[in-house]
C-alpha positions as CSV (number, residue, x, y, z in Angstrom):
1,X,2.9,-24.1,-45.8
2,X,3.6,-26.4,-42.8
3,X,0.8,-28.2,-41.0
4,X,1.0,-27.9,-37.2
5,X,-0.7,-30.7,-35.2
6,X,-3.3,-29.6,-32.7
7,X,-3.4,-31.6,-29.5
8,X,-5.7,-32.4,-26.6
9,X,-4.1,-33.1,-23.3
10,X,-4.4,-33.0,-19.5
11,X,-2.1,-30.7,-17.5
12,X,-1.4,-31.1,-13.8
13,X,-0.6,-27.5,-12.9
14,X,2.8,-27.3,-11.2
15,X,2.9,-31.1,-11.3
16,X,0.1,-31.1,-8.7
17,X,-2.2,-34.0,-9.5
18,X,-5.1,-32.4,-7.5
19,X,-5.2,-29.4,-9.9
20,X,-5.7,-30.6,-13.5
21,X,-6.6,-28.6,-16.6
22,X,-8.0,-30.4,-19.6
23,X,-7.4,-28.9,-23.0
24,X,-9.9,-30.7,-25.2
25,X,-10.9,-30.5,-28.9
26,X,-12.8,-27.3,-28.3
27,X,-9.6,-25.6,-26.8
28,X,-6.7,-27.5,-28.3
29,X,-3.1,-26.5,-28.0
30,X,-0.8,-26.2,-31.0
31,X,2.1,-28.6,-31.0
32,X,4.9,-26.1,-30.0
33,X,3.0,-25.4,-26.8
34,X,3.6,-29.0,-25.6
35,X,7.3,-28.5,-24.8
36,X,6.5,-25.1,-23.2
37,X,3.9,-26.7,-20.9
38,X,6.3,-29.5,-20.1
39,X,8.9,-27.0,-19.2
40,X,6.5,-25.0,-17.0
41,X,4.8,-27.9,-15.2
42,X,7.2,-30.8,-15.6
43,X,7.4,-33.5,-18.3
44,X,5.2,-35.9,-16.3
45,X,2.6,-33.2,-15.7
46,X,1.3,-33.3,-19.3
47,X,-0.6,-36.5,-20.0
48,X,-3.2,-38.0,-22.3
49,X,-1.8,-36.2,-25.3
50,X,-3.6,-37.0,-28.6
51,X,-3.7,-35.3,-32.1
52,X,-7.2,-33.9,-32.7
53,X,-6.5,-31.9,-35.9
54,X,-4.0,-29.9,-37.9
55,X,-3.5,-26.2,-38.7
56,X,-1.9,-25.2,-42.0
57,X,-0.3,-21.9,-41.2
58,X,3.1,-20.2,-41.1
59,X,5.8,-20.6,-38.5
60,X,5.5,-16.8,-37.8
61,X,1.8,-17.0,-37.0
62,X,2.3,-19.9,-34.5
63,X,5.3,-18.0,-33.0
64,X,3.1,-14.9,-32.6
65,X,0.4,-17.0,-31.0
66,X,2.7,-18.5,-28.3
67,X,4.4,-15.1,-27.7
68,X,0.9,-13.8,-26.9
69,X,0.1,-16.7,-24.6
70,X,3.4,-17.2,-22.8
71,X,6.2,-15.2,-21.2
72,X,9.0,-14.2,-23.5
73,X,11.7,-15.6,-21.1
74,X,10.1,-19.0,-21.1
75,X,9.8,-19.1,-24.9
76,X,13.6,-18.2,-25.1
77,X,14.4,-21.1,-22.7
78,X,12.4,-23.6,-24.8
79,X,13.0,-22.2,-28.3
80,X,16.3,-20.2,-28.3
81,X,17.0,-17.7,-31.0
82,X,15.2,-14.6,-32.2
83,X,13.2,-16.4,-34.9
84,X,13.2,-20.1,-33.9
85,X,12.0,-22.8,-36.3
86,X,9.1,-24.4,-34.3
87,X,8.4,-28.1,-34.4
88,X,5.1,-29.0,-36.2
89,X,4.4,-32.6,-35.0
90,X,5.7,-35.8,-33.5
91,X,4.9,-39.1,-35.1
92,X,4.8,-40.9,-31.7
93,X,1.7,-38.8,-30.6
94,X,-1.4,-41.0,-31.3
95,X,-4.5,-39.8,-33.1
96,X,-7.6,-39.2,-30.9
97,X,-10.3,-41.8,-31.4
98,X,-12.9,-40.3,-29.0
99,X,-16.3,-39.3,-30.5
100,X,-16.5,-35.7,-31.4
101,X,-19.2,-33.7,-29.6
102,X,-20.1,-30.2,-30.8
103,X,-20.8,-28.2,-27.6
104,X,-23.9,-26.0,-27.5
105,X,-23.2,-22.3,-27.6
106,X,-23.4,-20.8,-24.1
107,X,-22.3,-17.2,-24.9
108,X,-22.0,-15.1,-28.0
109,X,-18.8,-15.3,-30.0
110,X,-16.2,-12.6,-29.4
111,X,-16.6,-10.2,-32.3
112,X,-12.9,-9.2,-32.2
113,X,-10.8,-12.1,-30.9
114,X,-7.1,-11.4,-30.1
115,X,-6.2,-15.0,-31.1
116,X,-7.5,-17.1,-33.9
117,X,-9.7,-19.9,-32.4
118,X,-8.3,-23.3,-33.2
119,X,-11.4,-25.4,-32.8
120,X,-12.4,-24.6,-36.4
121,X,-9.6,-27.1,-37.4
122,X,-10.6,-29.8,-34.9
123,X,-14.5,-29.8,-35.1
124,X,-15.8,-31.4,-38.3
125,X,-19.3,-30.7,-39.8
126,X,-20.4,-34.3,-38.9
127,X,-19.7,-33.8,-35.2
128,X,-22.4,-35.1,-32.9
129,X,-24.5,-32.5,-31.2
130,X,-24.0,-32.6,-27.4
131,X,-27.0,-34.2,-25.7
132,X,-29.4,-31.8,-24.0
133,X,-29.6,-31.6,-20.2
134,X,-32.0,-34.2,-18.6
135,X,-35.5,-32.9,-17.9
136,X,-35.1,-33.4,-14.2
137,X,-32.4,-30.7,-14.2
138,X,-34.9,-28.1,-15.5
139,X,-36.3,-25.8,-12.7
140,X,-39.9,-26.4,-11.8
141,X,-42.5,-23.6,-12.0
142,X,-42.5,-23.4,-8.2
143,X,-38.7,-23.0,-8.1
144,X,-38.9,-20.2,-10.7
145,X,-41.7,-18.5,-8.8
146,X,-39.7,-18.8,-5.5
147,X,-36.6,-17.3,-7.2
148,X,-38.7,-14.4,-8.5
149,X,-40.0,-13.7,-5.0
150,X,-36.4,-13.7,-3.7
151,X,-35.5,-10.9,-6.1
152,X,-38.0,-8.5,-4.6
153,X,-36.9,-6.5,-1.5
154,X,-39.8,-6.6,0.8
155,X,-40.4,-3.6,3.1
156,X,-40.8,-4.9,6.6
157,X,-41.4,-1.4,8.1
158,X,-38.3,-1.5,10.3
159,X,-36.8,1.8,11.4
160,X,-33.3,2.1,12.8
161,X,-33.3,3.3,16.4
162,X,-32.4,6.9,17.2
163,X,-29.0,7.0,18.9
164,X,-30.1,9.8,21.3
165,X,-32.8,7.5,22.8
166,X,-30.3,4.8,23.8
167,X,-28.8,4.9,27.4
168,X,-25.1,5.4,27.7
169,X,-23.2,3.6,30.5
170,X,-20.5,5.6,32.2
171,X,-18.1,3.7,34.4
172,X,-17.1,5.0,37.9
173,X,-13.4,5.3,38.0
174,X,-13.2,6.0,41.8
175,X,-13.5,2.4,42.7
176,X,-17.1,2.4,43.9
177,X,-18.0,-0.3,41.5
178,X,-21.2,1.4,40.5
179,X,-22.3,2.8,37.1
180,X,-25.0,5.2,36.2
181,X,-27.2,5.6,33.1
182,X,-26.6,8.8,31.3
183,X,-29.7,10.7,30.6
184,X,-30.1,14.2,29.1
185,X,-30.1,15.8,32.6
186,X,-26.9,13.9,33.7
187,X,-23.6,15.1,32.5
188,X,-20.3,13.3,33.0
189,X,-18.0,14.8,35.7
190,X,-14.6,14.5,34.2
191,X,-12.7,15.5,37.3
192,X,-14.6,13.2,39.7
193,X,-14.7,10.3,37.2
194,X,-18.5,9.8,37.5
195,X,-21.7,11.6,36.7
196,X,-23.7,14.2,38.5
197,X,-27.0,16.0,37.8
198,X,-26.7,19.0,35.5
199,X,-26.9,22.1,37.6
C-alpha cells in the first residue's frame, strides 16, 4: 500500500498575496492536491510547503478524496485519464521542523464525516498541548453581568402613535401657495385642488 505524503502550505488565493489560506498540520493536504492547487492559483501562489506526515492508503481512496473536494474538469486537466496514477511524494519537499501543538477542542467532532480527517496521521501522542488563553482575556464579572443585562428586552412603556391623530398636509394646486391641515371635518376637494369644510 503506498504512503502519500501529507503537507502543510500557504496558498495565496488567485495568486493574490492579500488573501492567504494556511493549511497547517491540523488541516493538511494530501500530496496530489499540491499540483491541483498550483493549477488553480498559480505555481508561485503555493508556498511554505513542508511534509508533516504520511497516509498509508490506496490510490483509489485518495482519488475519491480529491474528486469530492475539487471539480472534475480541473482534476482531468491535472491528472488526465479515467483512473490516473496519483503521485505520492516528492523528495525535494522538506520535512516540517516546527513544534507540534495539539489544538484544544472547540466544537464536537462530526459524528458522520464525509471525508476521513487527515490530522490523525500528522498529530502524534507527544504533541504539546496548546497554551491556554492569558487570564487578562477572560471576561470580568462586571462584563458578564453587563452582557446578561443586554440580553433582556426592557419595556420602556412606549406606544406607537395612532395614525388617525396625526395631521395630514394637503398642498394647494391652484397656485395660492397655502396649505391646510386636514382634520376630520375637512375633506379634500378633488376638483378645486384644495380642502373645504365638510358640508
